[in-house]
Each structure stands twice: as structure tokens, then as C-alpha cells.
N, CA, C and O atoms as CSV, one atom per row, in Angstrom:
chain,resi,resn,atom,element,x,y,z
A,1,MET,N,N,10.690,9.275,-25.476
A,1,MET,CA,C,9.820,8.481,-24.616
A,1,MET,C,C,10.175,6.999,-24.779
A,1,MET,O,O,10.637,6.556,-25.830
A,2,PHE,N,N,9.944,6.270,-23.713
A,2,PHE,CA,C,10.259,4.841,-23.703
A,2,PHE,C,C,9.253,4.065,-24.544
A,2,PHE,O,O,8.081,4.432,-24.630
A,3,ASP,N,N,9.719,3.009,-25.151
A,3,ASP,CA,C,8.778,2.121,-25.808
A,3,ASP,C,C,8.291,1.095,-24.785
A,3,ASP,O,O,8.785,1.038,-23.659
A,4,PHE,N,N,7.330,0.302,-25.191
A,4,PHE,CA,C,6.667,-0.635,-24.289
A,4,PHE,C,C,7.659,-1.537,-23.552
A,4,PHE,O,O,7.626,-1.615,-22.324
A,5,GLN,N,N,8.531,-2.211,-24.280
A,5,GLN,CA,C,9.453,-3.172,-23.670
A,5,GLN,C,C,10.426,-2.496,-22.714
A,5,GLN,O,O,10.745,-3.055,-21.665
A,6,LYS,N,N,10.895,-1.317,-23.053
A,6,LYS,CA,C,11.816,-0.601,-22.168
A,6,LYS,C,C,11.115,-0.193,-20.876
A,6,LYS,O,O,11.713,-0.239,-19.801
A,7,LYS,N,N,9.859,0.204,-20.981
A,7,LYS,CA,C,9.097,0.546,-19.776
A,7,LYS,C,C,8.957,-0.668,-18.866
A,7,LYS,O,O,9.136,-0.570,-17.652
A,8,ILE,N,N,8.638,-1.806,-19.459
A,8,ILE,CA,C,8.484,-3.037,-18.676
A,8,ILE,C,C,9.789,-3.390,-17.971
A,8,ILE,O,O,9.788,-3.712,-16.783
A,9,GLU,N,N,10.878,-3.331,-18.686
A,9,GLU,CA,C,12.185,-3.635,-18.090
A,9,GLU,C,C,12.499,-2.683,-16.941
A,9,GLU,O,O,12.995,-3.108,-15.897
A,10,LYS,N,N,12.215,-1.423,-17.127
A,10,LYS,CA,C,12.485,-0.428,-16.085
A,10,LYS,C,C,11.588,-0.661,-14.868
A,10,LYS,O,O,12.048,-0.569,-13.729
A,11,LEU,N,N,10.325,-0.960,-15.104
A,11,LEU,CA,C,9.410,-1.207,-13.989
A,11,LEU,C,C,9.802,-2.447,-13.200
A,11,LEU,O,O,9.560,-2.509,-11.995
A,12,ARG,N,N,10.394,-3.421,-13.847
A,12,ARG,CA,C,10.860,-4.622,-13.133
A,12,ARG,C,C,11.906,-4.265,-12.082
A,12,ARG,O,O,12.029,-4.951,-11.067
A,13,GLN,N,N,12.649,-3.207,-12.322
A,13,GLN,CA,C,13.645,-2.760,-11.341
A,13,GLN,C,C,12.979,-2.223,-10.075
A,13,GLN,O,O,13.585,-2.222,-9.003
A,14,PHE,N,N,11.742,-1.771,-10.200
A,14,PHE,CA,C,11.031,-1.192,-9.063
A,14,PHE,C,C,9.988,-2.135,-8.467
A,14,PHE,O,O,9.322,-1.793,-7.490
A,15,GLU,N,N,9.851,-3.302,-9.046
A,15,GLU,CA,C,8.846,-4.259,-8.596
A,15,GLU,C,C,9.047,-4.656,-7.131
A,15,GLU,O,O,8.087,-4.683,-6.361
A,16,SER,N,N,10.271,-4.961,-6.749
A,16,SER,CA,C,10.516,-5.385,-5.363
A,16,SER,C,C,10.288,-4.241,-4.385
A,16,SER,O,O,9.801,-4.467,-3.277
A,17,LEU,N,N,10.629,-3.020,-4.774
A,17,LEU,CA,C,10.361,-1.863,-3.914
A,17,LEU,C,C,8.860,-1.723,-3.682
A,17,LEU,O,O,8.415,-1.551,-2.547
A,18,CYS,N,N,8.088,-1.798,-4.755
A,18,CYS,CA,C,6.631,-1.689,-4.630
A,18,CYS,C,C,6.074,-2.767,-3.706
A,18,CYS,O,O,5.299,-2.476,-2.795
A,19,PHE,N,N,6.473,-4.005,-3.946
A,19,PHE,CA,C,5.945,-5.099,-3.139
A,19,PHE,C,C,6.375,-4.975,-1.683
A,19,PHE,O,O,5.566,-5.195,-0.782
A,20,THR,N,N,7.627,-4.627,-1.441
A,20,THR,CA,C,8.127,-4.502,-0.069
A,20,THR,C,C,7.361,-3.437,0.702
A,20,THR,O,O,6.972,-3.657,1.849
A,21,VAL,N,N,7.145,-2.301,0.085
A,21,VAL,CA,C,6.392,-1.226,0.744
A,21,VAL,C,C,4.969,-1.693,1.021
A,21,VAL,O,O,4.458,-1.516,2.127
A,22,CYS,N,N,4.335,-2.285,0.027
A,22,CYS,CA,C,2.944,-2.706,0.194
A,22,CYS,C,C,2.786,-3.812,1.233
A,22,CYS,O,O,1.852,-3.769,2.034
A,23,VAL,N,N,3.666,-4.787,1.236
A,23,VAL,CA,C,3.539,-5.873,2.208
A,23,VAL,C,C,3.850,-5.369,3.617
A,23,VAL,O,O,3.296,-5.877,4.592
A,24,THR,N,N,4.721,-4.385,3.730
A,24,THR,CA,C,5.013,-3.801,5.038
A,24,THR,C,C,3.792,-3.062,5.578
A,24,THR,O,O,3.479,-3.154,6.765
A,25,LEU,N,N,3.112,-2.340,4.714
A,25,LEU,CA,C,1.956,-1.553,5.152
A,25,LEU,C,C,0.690,-2.389,5.315
A,25,LEU,O,O,-0.137,-2.098,6.178
A,26,LEU,N,N,0.536,-3.417,4.500
A,26,LEU,CA,C,-0.705,-4.195,4.524
A,26,LEU,C,C,-0.576,-5.517,5.273
A,26,LEU,O,O,-1.576,-6.029,5.777
A,27,THR,N,N,0.607,-6.074,5.360
A,27,THR,CA,C,0.941,-7.354,6.004
A,27,THR,C,C,0.299,-8.578,5.348
A,27,THR,O,O,0.785,-9.693,5.538
A,28,GLU,N,N,-0.750,-8.401,4.600
A,28,GLU,CA,C,-1.397,-9.507,3.900
A,28,GLU,C,C,-0.788,-9.620,2.499
A,28,GLU,O,O,-0.863,-8.682,1.704
A,29,GLU,N,N,-0.190,-10.762,2.208
A,29,GLU,CA,C,0.591,-10.909,0.973
A,29,GLU,C,C,-0.235,-10.709,-0.295
A,29,GLU,O,O,0.203,-10.018,-1.215
A,30,GLN,N,N,-1.415,-11.301,-0.354
A,30,GLN,CA,C,-2.233,-11.183,-1.570
A,30,GLN,C,C,-2.665,-9.736,-1.799
A,30,GLN,O,O,-2.621,-9.246,-2.927
A,31,ALA,N,N,-3.076,-9.061,-0.746
A,31,ALA,CA,C,-3.467,-7.650,-0.871
A,31,ALA,C,C,-2.278,-6.801,-1.291
A,31,ALA,O,O,-2.413,-5.897,-2.115
A,32,ALA,N,N,-1.120,-7.093,-0.726
A,32,ALA,CA,C,0.095,-6.349,-1.079
A,32,ALA,C,C,0.468,-6.575,-2.537
A,32,ALA,O,O,0.860,-5.641,-3.236
A,33,ASN,N,N,0.347,-7.805,-2.987
A,33,ASN,CA,C,0.657,-8.125,-4.377
A,33,ASN,C,C,-0.277,-7.376,-5.332
A,33,ASN,O,O,0.174,-6.793,-6.318
A,34,ASN,N,N,-1.567,-7.396,-5.036
A,34,ASN,CA,C,-2.542,-6.696,-5.878
A,34,ASN,C,C,-2.306,-5.192,-5.879
A,34,ASN,O,O,-2.405,-4.541,-6.920
A,35,THR,N,N,-1.999,-4.650,-4.723
A,35,THR,CA,C,-1.764,-3.214,-4.611
A,35,THR,C,C,-0.489,-2.816,-5.341
A,35,THR,O,O,-0.469,-1.806,-6.045
A,36,ALA,N,N,0.558,-3.586,-5.183
A,36,ALA,CA,C,1.811,-3.300,-5.890
A,36,ALA,C,C,1.601,-3.368,-7.400
A,36,ALA,O,O,2.154,-2.561,-8.146
A,37,GLU,N,N,0.815,-4.319,-7.836
A,37,GLU,CA,C,0.519,-4.435,-9.274
A,37,GLU,C,C,-0.223,-3.194,-9.779
A,37,GLU,O,O,0.065,-2.694,-10.867
A,38,ARG,N,N,-1.180,-2.701,-8.986
A,38,ARG,CA,C,-1.898,-1.474,-9.371
A,38,ARG,C,C,-0.948,-0.294,-9.480
A,38,ARG,O,O,-1.050,0.509,-10.408
A,39,VAL,N,N,-0.025,-0.189,-8.534
A,39,VAL,CA,C,0.951,0.909,-8.561
A,39,VAL,C,C,1.817,0.811,-9.808
A,39,VAL,O,O,2.050,1.816,-10.480
A,40,LEU,N,N,2.290,-0.367,-10.120
A,40,LEU,CA,C,3.131,-0.542,-11.305
A,40,LEU,C,C,2.367,-0.192,-12.582
A,40,LEU,O,O,2.938,0.386,-13.507
A,41,CYS,N,N,1.100,-0.535,-12.636
A,41,CYS,CA,C,0.279,-0.165,-13.802
A,41,CYS,C,C,0.102,1.347,-13.887
A,41,CYS,O,O,0.133,1.921,-14.976
A,42,GLN,N,N,-0.081,1.985,-12.745
A,42,GLN,CA,C,-0.176,3.449,-12.734
A,42,GLN,C,C,1.118,4.068,-13.224
A,42,GLN,O,O,1.105,5.009,-14.018
A,43,LEU,N,N,2.231,3.541,-12.751
A,43,LEU,CA,C,3.535,4.068,-13.164
A,43,LEU,C,C,3.749,3.907,-14.661
A,43,LEU,O,O,4.302,4.791,-15.316
A,44,PHE,N,N,3.312,2.785,-15.194
A,44,PHE,CA,C,3.473,2.538,-16.623
A,44,PHE,C,C,2.843,3.668,-17.443
A,44,PHE,O,O,3.409,4.105,-18.445
A,45,ALA,N,N,1.681,4.131,-17.014
A,45,ALA,CA,C,0.945,5.155,-17.759
A,45,ALA,C,C,1.286,6.582,-17.338
A,45,ALA,O,O,0.799,7.537,-17.944
A,46,ASP,N,N,2.104,6.733,-16.322
A,46,ASP,CA,C,2.405,8.052,-15.748
A,46,ASP,C,C,3.532,8.742,-16.524
A,46,ASP,O,O,4.706,8.410,-16.363
A,47,LYS,N,N,3.157,9.696,-17.357
A,47,LYS,CA,C,4.156,10.389,-18.183
A,47,LYS,C,C,5.188,11.119,-17.337
A,47,LYS,O,O,6.366,11.163,-17.692
A,48,SER,N,N,4.759,11.686,-16.233
A,48,SER,CA,C,5.703,12.432,-15.389
A,48,SER,C,C,6.754,11.509,-14.772
A,48,SER,O,O,7.900,11.916,-14.579
A,49,PHE,N,N,6.370,10.268,-14.461
A,49,PHE,CA,C,7.315,9.303,-13.896
A,49,PHE,C,C,8.483,9.066,-14.847
A,49,PHE,O,O,9.636,9.008,-14.419
A,50,TRP,N,N,8.188,8.931,-16.121
A,50,TRP,CA,C,9.223,8.629,-17.108
A,50,TRP,C,C,10.138,9.810,-17.378
A,50,TRP,O,O,11.232,9.644,-17.918
A,51,LEU,N,N,9.695,10.997,-17.005
A,51,LEU,CA,C,10.519,12.189,-17.202
A,51,LEU,C,C,11.367,12.528,-15.976
A,51,LEU,O,O,12.231,13.402,-16.040
A,52,MET,N,N,11.124,11.845,-14.870
A,52,MET,CA,C,11.850,12.123,-13.625
A,52,MET,C,C,13.300,11.667,-13.704
A,52,MET,O,O,13.656,10.774,-14.472
A,53,GLU,N,N,14.122,12.310,-12.886
A,53,GLU,CA,C,15.489,11.836,-12.671
A,53,GLU,C,C,15.399,10.521,-11.891
A,53,GLU,O,O,14.445,10.301,-11.145
A,54,GLU,N,N,16.380,9.666,-12.067
A,54,GLU,CA,C,16.366,8.367,-11.381
A,54,GLU,C,C,16.268,8.518,-9.864
A,54,GLU,O,O,15.603,7.718,-9.205
A,55,SER,N,N,16.914,9.519,-9.315
A,55,SER,CA,C,16.904,9.714,-7.861
A,55,SER,C,C,15.531,10.139,-7.340
A,55,SER,O,O,15.259,10.001,-6.148
A,56,GLU,N,N,14.674,10.645,-8.203
A,56,GLU,CA,C,13.332,11.079,-7.798
A,56,GLU,C,C,12.320,9.937,-7.808
A,56,GLU,O,O,11.262,10.038,-7.188
A,57,LYS,N,N,12.637,8.873,-8.497
A,57,LYS,CA,C,11.659,7.801,-8.693
A,57,LYS,C,C,11.338,7.002,-7.425
A,57,LYS,O,O,10.156,6.790,-7.153
A,58,PRO,N,N,12.318,6.546,-6.634
A,58,PRO,CA,C,11.956,5.779,-5.430
A,58,PRO,C,C,11.050,6.536,-4.445
A,58,PRO,O,O,10.082,5.950,-3.960
A,59,PRO,N,N,11.320,7.807,-4.132
A,59,PRO,CA,C,10.390,8.502,-3.232
A,59,PRO,C,C,8.985,8.648,-3.825
A,59,PRO,O,O,7.987,8.583,-3.107
A,60,TYR,N,N,8.924,8.843,-5.122
A,60,TYR,CA,C,7.636,8.953,-5.809
A,60,TYR,C,C,6.872,7.631,-5.705
A,60,TYR,O,O,5.670,7.615,-5.438
A,61,ILE,N,N,7.582,6.538,-5.917
A,61,ILE,CA,C,6.973,5.212,-5.810
A,61,ILE,C,C,6.505,4.962,-4.377
A,61,ILE,O,O,5.423,4.416,-4.165
A,62,LEU,N,N,7.295,5.350,-3.419
A,62,LEU,CA,C,6.915,5.198,-2.015
A,62,LEU,C,C,5.601,5.931,-1.726
A,62,LEU,O,O,4.720,5.390,-1.058
A,63,ARG,N,N,5.475,7.148,-2.223
A,63,ARG,CA,C,4.232,7.907,-2.021
A,63,ARG,C,C,3.040,7.211,-2.679
A,63,ARG,O,O,1.972,7.094,-2.078
A,64,LEU,N,N,3.229,6.756,-3.906
A,64,LEU,CA,C,2.134,6.068,-4.600
A,64,LEU,C,C,1.719,4.794,-3.864
A,64,LEU,O,O,0.529,4.537,-3.681
A,65,CYS,N,N,2.689,4.013,-3.451
A,65,CYS,CA,C,2.392,2.775,-2.718
A,65,CYS,C,C,1.652,3.077,-1.420
A,65,CYS,O,O,0.681,2.402,-1.079
A,66,THR,N,N,2.109,4.079,-0.711
A,66,THR,CA,C,1.463,4.454,0.550
A,66,THR,C,C,0.019,4.868,0.311
A,66,THR,O,O,-0.877,4.441,1.040
A,67,CYS,N,N,-0.212,5.688,-0.693
A,67,CYS,CA,C,-1.577,6.128,-1.013
A,67,CYS,C,C,-2.469,4.951,-1.392
A,67,CYS,O,O,-3.605,4.855,-0.926
A,68,GLU,N,N,-1.965,4.066,-2.225
A,68,GLU,CA,C,-2.749,2.897,-2.644
A,68,GLU,C,C,-3.044,1.970,-1.467
A,68,GLU,O,O,-4.144,1.425,-1.367
A,69,CYS,N,N,-2.081,1.790,-0.586
A,69,CYS,CA,C,-2.288,0.931,0.585
A,69,CYS,C,C,-3.321,1.535,1.532
A,69,CYS,O,O,-4.165,0.822,2.073
A,70,MET,N,N,-3.253,2.831,1.726
A,70,MET,CA,C,-4.232,3.488,2.591
A,70,MET,C,C,-5.630,3.399,1.985
A,70,MET,O,O,-6.613,3.201,2.700
A,71,GLN,N,N,-5.713,3.545,0.679
A,71,GLN,CA,C,-7.000,3.407,0.002
A,71,GLN,C,C,-7.535,1.986,0.162
A,71,GLN,O,O,-8.725,1.795,0.410
A,72,TYR,N,N,-6.669,1.000,0.022
A,72,TYR,CA,C,-7.073,-0.391,0.205
A,72,TYR,C,C,-7.601,-0.605,1.626
A,72,TYR,O,O,-8.638,-1.241,1.819
A,73,LYS,N,N,-6.890,-0.074,2.612
A,73,LYS,CA,C,-7.315,-0.247,4.008
A,73,LYS,C,C,-8.672,0.405,4.256
A,73,LYS,O,O,-9.522,-0.170,4.935
A,74,ARG,N,N,-8.879,1.605,3.707
A,74,ARG,CA,C,-10.175,2.279,3.875
A,74,ARG,C,C,-11.297,1.455,3.252
A,74,ARG,O,O,-12.347,1.266,3.867
A,75,GLN,N,N,-11.081,0.969,2.043
A,75,GLN,CA,C,-12.101,0.165,1.370
A,75,GLN,C,C,-12.365,-1.128,2.128
A,75,GLN,O,O,-13.514,-1.553,2.253
A,76,ASN,N,N,-11.317,-1.747,2.631
A,76,ASN,CA,C,-11.449,-2.986,3.379
A,76,ASN,C,C,-12.241,-2.756,4.666
A,76,ASN,O,O,-13.081,-3.578,5.035
A,77,GLN,N,N,-11.977,-1.650,5.343
A,77,GLN,CA,C,-12.715,-1.329,6.566
A,77,GLN,C,C,-14.182,-1.066,6.256
A,77,GLN,O,O,-15.063,-1.506,6.996
A,78,GLN,N,N,-14.449,-0.349,5.163
A,78,GLN,CA,C,-15.831,-0.075,4.775
A,78,GLN,C,C,-16.566,-1.366,4.442
A,78,GLN,O,O,-17.731,-1.532,4.804
A,79,ASN,N,N,-15.894,-2.271,3.760
A,79,ASN,CA,C,-16.510,-3.553,3.417
A,79,ASN,C,C,-16.791,-4.385,4.657
A,79,ASN,O,O,-17.803,-5.085,4.712
A,80,GLN,N,N,-15.909,-4.322,5.658
A,80,GLN,CA,C,-16.125,-5.065,6.898
A,80,GLN,C,C,-17.310,-4.498,7.663
A,80,GLN,O,O,-18.076,-5.250,8.264
A,81,VAL,N,N,-17.468,-3.179,7.647
A,81,VAL,CA,C,-18.599,-2.546,8.333
A,81,VAL,C,C,-19.906,-2.947,7.651
A,81,VAL,O,O,-20.898,-3.219,8.329
A,82,LYS,N,N,-19.916,-2.987,6.325
A,82,LYS,CA,C,-21.122,-3.347,5.579
A,82,LYS,C,C,-21.540,-4.785,5.835
A,82,LYS,O,O,-22.735,-5.080,5.868
A,83,THR,N,N,-20.584,-5.684,6.017
A,83,THR,CA,C,-20.907,-7.094,6.217
A,83,THR,C,C,-21.183,-7.428,7.676
A,83,THR,O,O,-21.621,-8.536,7.985
A,84,SER,N,N,-20.935,-6.496,8.563
A,84,SER,CA,C,-21.176,-6.753,9.994
A,84,SER,C,C,-22.627,-6.574,10.342
A,84,SER,O,O,-23.010,-6.749,11.499
């Protein structure tokens, strides 16, 4: 298993992928940044992620980013309805 510093270094390789996916789906930079950060934190703790082959990681990250972005959009819509 990876130690803390190795995990951080590895996640830095996927940071731009996370942000690019999130900013594409959300278009709002701050929301995309926060969502990408949440995904990276999830990945850090995800034991299955660290056991995957390298070729499996980008599609997995894409799915996680998409799910987190959709969740953000749902919450944002609910909050807008409550304040209306």
C-alpha cells in the first residue's frame, strides 16, 4: 500500500483531470474546484482505487467526478427552490 506522500504525489497527476471534468460539467470555477477537491479526497481514502491498474484509473475518476458534479447540481437546485 502507498504511504501518505506517495498517494499525494500520485493524486497530483490526476488533479487536472478532476478539475477539467468538473469545470466542464459545472462551468462555475469555484464549484468545480470544490468538487474536484472532494473527489481527490475520496480517492485518497479509496482502497480499491490504489489497487487498480493505471489504465482503469482515469475512467473511474471520470465516473466519480460526474457523480459529484450531478450531486452538486441537485443540491444547488434544491437550495435555489428553498430560497425562492
